[in-house]
Backbone as ProteinMPNN parsed JSONL, in Angstrom:
{"seq_chain_A": "MNTLPPGLQVVTVDWQKSSYSGANSNCVETARFDGGIGVRDSKDAAGPVLSFGTRAWDDFIGGAKASV", "coords_chain_A": {"N_chain_A": [[0.49, -1.262, -0.083], [0.303, 2.478, -0.461], [0.944, 5.683, -0.281], [-0.794, 8.456, -2.066], [-0.05, 9.563, -5.033], [2.292, 12.55, -5.617], [1.01, 15.645, -5.498], [-1.389, 14.98, -6.88], [-5.747, 15.15, -6.614], [-7.631, 14.261, -4.731], [-10.633, 14.789, -5.556], [-10.724, 14.773, -8.363], [-10.71, 12.918, -9.36], [-12.378, 10.07, -11.198], [-14.561, 7.955, -9.286], [-15.199, 4.43, -8.953], [-18.392, 2.4, -8.2], [-19.006, -0.701, -7.524], [-20.652, -2.98, -9.37], [-22.491, -4.571, -8.196], [-22.376, -3.852, -5.694], [-25.223, -3.68, -3.287], [-27.741, -1.613, -2.06], [-27.269, -1.741, -0.049], [-25.653, -0.226, 0.68], [-23.202, -1.052, 1.79], [-20.135, -0.36, 0.514], [-17.378, -0.664, -1.597], [-15.936, 2.157, -3.635], [-13.673, 2.696, -6.39], [-10.985, 4.069, -8.243], [-9.245, 4.375, -10.995], [-5.592, 6.226, -11.461], [-2.621, 7.653, -12.561], [-0.167, 5.216, -12.372], [-1.547, 3.755, -10.493], [-4.278, 2.531, -8.18], [-7.048, 4.25, -6.042], [-8.297, 3.459, -3.202], [-11.474, 3.715, -1.079], [-14.027, 4.197, 1.117], [-17.032, 3.957, -0.011], [-19.329, 5.629, 1.371], [-17.93, 7.806, 2.748], [-16.841, 10.398, 1.756], [-15.168, 11.954, 1.265], [-13.04, 11.242, 3.213], [-10.539, 8.757, 3.917], [-7.963, 7.84, 1.834], [-6.787, 4.631, 0.47], [-3.829, 3.768, -1.346], [-3.122, 1.966, -4.427], [-0.32, 0.545, -5.718], [-0.5, -1.019, -9.563], [0.075, -2.987, -10.548], [0.135, -4.799, -7.895], [-2.767, -4.333, -7.504], [-3.783, -5.339, -9.432], [-2.587, -7.879, -8.836], [-4.435, -8.471, -6.875], [-6.966, -8.563, -7.456], [-7.325, -10.959, -9.605], [-6.593, -13.085, -7.085], [-8.431, -12.628, -6.299], [-10.429, -13.682, -8.116], [-10.142, -15.771, -8.708], [-9.753, -17.438, -6.749], [-13.091, -17.716, -6.27]], "CA_chain_A": [[0.532, -0.006, 0.03], [1.149, 3.404, -0.945], [0.469, 7.286, -0.268], [-1.407, 9.167, -3.234], [1.466, 10.624, -5.939], [2.004, 13.732, -4.649], [-0.316, 16.946, -6.08], [-3.049, 14.122, -7.187], [-6.192, 15.346, -6.069], [-8.833, 13.363, -4.852], [-11.327, 15.002, -5.99], [-10.502, 14.738, -10.13], [-10.61, 11.271, -9.93], [-13.106, 9.499, -11.502], [-14.106, 7.195, -8.614], [-16.531, 4.107, -9.088], [-18.879, 1.833, -7.051], [-19.153, -1.783, -8.1], [-22.392, -3.052, -10.168], [-22.47, -5.857, -7.247], [-23.08, -2.836, -4.979], [-26.571, -3.005, -3.426], [-28.697, -0.708, -1.707], [-27.222, -1.539, 1.445], [-24.332, 1.578, 1.18], [-21.409, -1.449, 2.56], [-19.179, -0.596, -0.175], [-15.679, 0.581, -1.936], [-15.461, 2.575, -4.487], [-12.095, 2.367, -6.667], [-9.933, 4.735, -9.088], [-7.608, 4.598, -11.693], [-4.615, 6.909, -11.782], [-1.036, 7.07, -12.896], [0.919, 4.287, -11.619], [-2.136, 3.586, -8.917], [-5.297, 2.588, -7.877], [-7.48, 4.424, -5.224], [-9.779, 2.517, -2.866], [-12.38, 4.625, -0.161], [-15.224, 3.622, 1.547], [-18.306, 4.936, -0.899], [-20.28, 5.915, 2.647], [-17.038, 8.879, 3.332], [-15.994, 10.038, 0.048], [-14.236, 13.076, 1.938], [-12.102, 9.937, 4.446], [-9.141, 8.199, 3.889], [-7.732, 6.637, 0.606], [-5.78, 3.69, -0.567], [-3.363, 3.731, -3.062], [-1.92, 0.502, -4.153], [0.422, -0.025, -6.959], [-0.94, -0.798, -10.571], [0.408, -4.692, -9.641], [-0.643, -5.18, -6.547], [-3.778, -4.867, -7.931], [-4.123, -6.893, -10.67], [-2.771, -9.732, -8.548], [-5.064, -8.502, -5.931], [-8.164, -8.742, -8.215], [-6.518, -11.608, -9.913], [-5.919, -14.187, -6.195], [-10.448, -12.673, -6.232], [-11.082, -14.054, -9.494], [-9.547, -17.543, -9.163], [-10.808, -18.104, -5.355], [-14.511, -17.728, -6.346]], "C_chain_A": [[0.947, 1.132, 0.139], [0.12, 4.471, -0.269], [-0.138, 7.353, -1.507], [-0.456, 9.776, -3.861], [0.87, 11.789, -5.502], [1.417, 14.58, -6.371], [-1.666, 16.072, -7.093], [-3.783, 14.491, -6.408], [-7.201, 14.733, -6.022], [-9.683, 13.787, -5.501], [-11.922, 15.288, -7.64], [-10.193, 13.42, -10.467], [-11.751, 10.706, -10.313], [-13.674, 8.46, -10.942], [-15.834, 5.957, -9.334], [-16.745, 2.97, -8.48], [-18.851, 0.115, -8.567], [-20.63, -2.011, -8.665], [-23.436, -4.53, -8.87], [-22.592, -5.144, -6.163], [-24.991, -2.72, -4.85], [-27.184, -2.193, -2.89], [-28.558, -0.639, 0.148], [-25.985, -0.543, 1.663], [-22.74, 0.686, 1.304], [-20.501, -1.423, 1.443], [-18.308, 0.17, -0.589], [-16.009, 1.368, -3.052], [-13.777, 2.979, -5.215], [-11.715, 3.685, -7.895], [-9.045, 4.825, -9.838], [-6.555, 5.706, -11.745], [-3.229, 6.571, -12.258], [-0.631, 6.755, -11.882], [-0.095, 3.947, -10.691], [-3.736, 2.94, -9.0], [-5.444, 2.972, -6.256], [-8.272, 3.749, -4.764], [-9.681, 3.327, -1.65], [-13.662, 3.925, 0.04], [-16.352, 4.572, 0.674], [-19.325, 6.086, 0.272], [-19.173, 7.521, 3.075], [-15.985, 9.22, 2.562], [-14.952, 10.951, 0.555], [-13.258, 12.086, 2.908], [-10.635, 9.452, 3.378], [-9.105, 7.298, 2.394], [-6.894, 5.64, 0.075], [-5.356, 3.834, -1.143], [-2.445, 2.485, -2.809], [-1.617, 0.666, -5.809], [-0.53, -0.571, -8.238], [-1.37, -2.684, -10.444], [0.057, -5.476, -8.761], [-1.994, -5.28, -6.812], [-4.758, -5.397, -8.736], [-4.138, -7.52, -9.684], [-3.524, -9.741, -7.423], [-6.192, -9.388, -6.804], [-7.898, -10.522, -9.106], [-6.753, -13.126, -8.946], [-7.919, -13.946, -6.33], [-10.923, -14.126, -6.908], [-11.088, -15.945, -9.038], [-9.802, -18.102, -7.44], [-12.482, -18.252, -5.468], [-14.768, -19.078, -7.276]], "O_chain_A": [[1.985, 1.238, 0.792], [-1.029, 4.287, 0.133], [-0.084, 6.317, -2.171], [0.102, 10.663, -3.214], [-0.273, 12.099, -5.167], [1.416, 14.306, -7.571], [-2.569, 16.558, -7.773], [-3.321, 14.494, -5.267], [-7.842, 14.518, -7.051], [-9.747, 13.07, -6.5], [-12.987, 15.761, -8.036], [-9.638, 12.925, -11.448], [-12.509, 10.912, -9.365], [-13.613, 7.521, -11.735], [-16.901, 6.301, -9.843], [-15.774, 2.31, -8.109], [-18.741, 0.014, -9.789], [-21.588, -1.284, -8.401], [-24.545, -5.064, -8.88], [-23.049, -5.876, -5.285], [-25.8, -2.167, -5.596], [-27.326, -1.487, -3.888], [-29.136, -0.062, 1.069], [-25.516, -0.215, 2.753], [-21.619, 1.154, 1.106], [-19.945, -2.506, 1.262], [-18.192, 1.354, -0.273], [-16.866, 0.648, -3.563], [-12.878, 3.483, -4.542], [-12.765, 4.145, -8.343], [-7.979, 5.335, -9.492], [-7.086, 6.432, -12.585], [-2.777, 5.428, -12.335], [-0.565, 7.352, -10.808], [0.499, 3.729, -9.635], [-4.27, 2.966, -10.109], [-4.709, 2.551, -5.363], [-9.112, 3.248, -5.511], [-8.632, 3.682, -1.112], [-14.221, 3.198, -0.782], [-16.405, 5.796, 0.788], [-19.875, 7.127, -0.086], [-19.77, 8.36, 3.75], [-14.828, 8.803, 2.497], [-13.792, 10.681, 0.241], [-12.495, 12.893, 3.438], [-10.075, 9.91, 2.381], [-9.881, 6.436, 1.981], [-6.238, 5.96, -0.916], [-6.007, 4.196, -2.123], [-1.667, 2.079, -1.947], [-2.377, 0.839, -6.761], [-1.687, -0.563, -7.818], [-2.41, -3.332, -10.327], [-0.278, -6.657, -8.846], [-2.545, -6.298, -6.394], [-5.943, -5.729, -8.729], [-5.217, -7.921, -9.249], [-3.512, -10.787, -6.774], [-6.258, -10.617, -6.813], [-8.885, -11.21, -8.847], [-7.018, -14.171, -9.54], [-8.649, -14.931, -6.435], [-11.475, -15.143, -6.489], [-11.875, -16.888, -9.118], [-10.026, -19.289, -7.202], [-13.045, -18.971, -4.643], [-15.916, -19.42, -7.563]]}, "name": "protein", "num_of_chains": 1, "seq": "MNTLPPGLQVVTVDWQKSSYSGANSNCVETARFDGGIGVRDSKDAAGPVLSFGTRAWDDFIGGAKASV"}
């Protein structure tokens, strides 16, 4: 996990919520930016953002898909 790249403004990123997110609002949102992926709580858009490198995120997604 990394911090956001210097100068990245979270408000300029296009956040997306999973299509599997129902009406329960217990969701996370993700956004791609140069060099990584941001993840935040959909209920707290102004809250903290976790940042992962592209390779780490791709490995995570690959592992999640493989375990289904």
